[in-house]
C-alpha positions as CSV (number, residue, x, y, z in Angstrom):
1,M,-7.6,8.7,-5.6
2,N,-6.3,6.1,-8.1
3,K,-7.1,5.6,-11.7
4,Y,-7.2,2.2,-13.3
5,H,-5.5,1.3,-16.6
6,C,-5.1,-1.8,-18.8
7,P,-1.5,-2.1,-19.9
8,Y,-2.4,-4.2,-22.9
9,C,-5.3,-2.3,-24.5
10,S,-5.4,1.1,-26.1
11,P,-6.2,3.9,-23.6
12,R,-8.9,5.3,-26.0
13,Y,-11.1,2.1,-25.9
14,Q,-10.9,0.8,-22.4
15,I,-13.9,-0.5,-20.6
16,H,-13.7,-1.1,-16.9
17,K,-15.7,-3.9,-15.2
18,E,-15.7,-5.2,-11.7
19,R,-15.7,-8.9,-11.0
20,S,-17.8,-10.5,-8.3
21,D,-14.7,-10.7,-6.0
22,G,-14.1,-6.9,-6.4
23,V,-11.2,-6.9,-8.8
24,M,-11.3,-4.4,-11.6
25,V,-10.8,-6.1,-15.1
26,C,-10.6,-4.8,-18.6
27,G,-13.8,-5.3,-20.6
28,Q,-12.0,-6.1,-23.8
29,C,-9.2,-8.5,-22.8
30,G,-10.3,-9.5,-19.3
31,D,-6.9,-8.8,-17.7
32,P,-6.8,-7.2,-14.3
33,L,-6.3,-3.4,-14.3
34,V,-3.3,-1.7,-12.9
35,K,-3.7,1.2,-10.4
36,I,-2.0,4.4,-11.5
37,S,-1.8,7.3,-9.1
38,I,-3.0,10.7,-10.4
39,V,0.2,12.6,-9.4
40,R,3.4,11.1,-10.8
41,P,6.9,12.0,-9.9
42,I,7.6,13.4,-13.4
43,Q,4.7,15.8,-13.0
44,I,6.2,17.1,-9.8
45,V,9.6,17.6,-11.5
46,A,8.0,19.4,-14.4
47,L,6.1,21.7,-12.0
48,I,9.4,22.6,-10.3
49,V,11.1,23.3,-13.6
50,A,8.3,25.4,-14.9
51,S,8.1,27.5,-11.7
52,A,11.9,28.1,-11.9
53,F,11.3,29.7,-15.3
54,I,8.1,31.6,-14.4
55,A,9.1,32.9,-11.0
56,P,11.5,35.6,-12.3
57,L,8.8,36.9,-14.6
58,I,6.3,37.2,-11.8
59,M,8.8,38.8,-9.5
60,T,9.8,41.4,-12.2
61,T,6.1,42.2,-12.7
62,F,5.5,42.8,-9.0
63,A,8.6,45.0,-8.8
64,Y,7.4,47.0,-11.8
65,I,3.9,47.5,-10.3
66,Q,5.4,48.6,-7.0
67,D,7.7,51.0,-8.8
68,L,4.6,52.6,-10.5
69,K,2.9,53.1,-7.2
70,R,6.0,54.9,-5.7
71,P,5.6,58.8,-5.8
72,Q,7.7,60.5,-8.4
73,L,10.0,63.3,-7.5
74,K,8.8,66.6,-8.9
75,R,11.4,68.3,-11.1
76,N,11.1,72.0,-11.1
77,I,12.1,72.8,-14.7
78,Q,11.8,76.6,-14.2
79,T,14.5,76.6,-11.4
80,M,16.8,74.4,-13.5
81,T,16.5,76.8,-16.4
82,T,17.1,79.7,-14.1
83,L,20.2,78.1,-12.7
84,Q,21.5,77.3,-16.2
85,K,21.0,81.0,-17.3
86,D,22.8,82.2,-14.2
87,M,25.8,80.0,-15.0
88,V,26.2,81.3,-18.5
């Protein structure tokens, strides 16, 4: 899907009209409009850079959540104190 844009007028005040031959023209200056694609290459590069910074955070979060789900080893404090008393 393409978006139309007048290169000469302000983007805030653009009025699009279609002539009888099917060409889109600006309602203010009458010049033909230029097609602009929705996804530009700079947006793709920005998405890759942003994912490079966010991916480690997401991976760390998942590793932390998996670590919380892992069963903890039970430490028997009474046996440890008994062992320490026997050593002394």
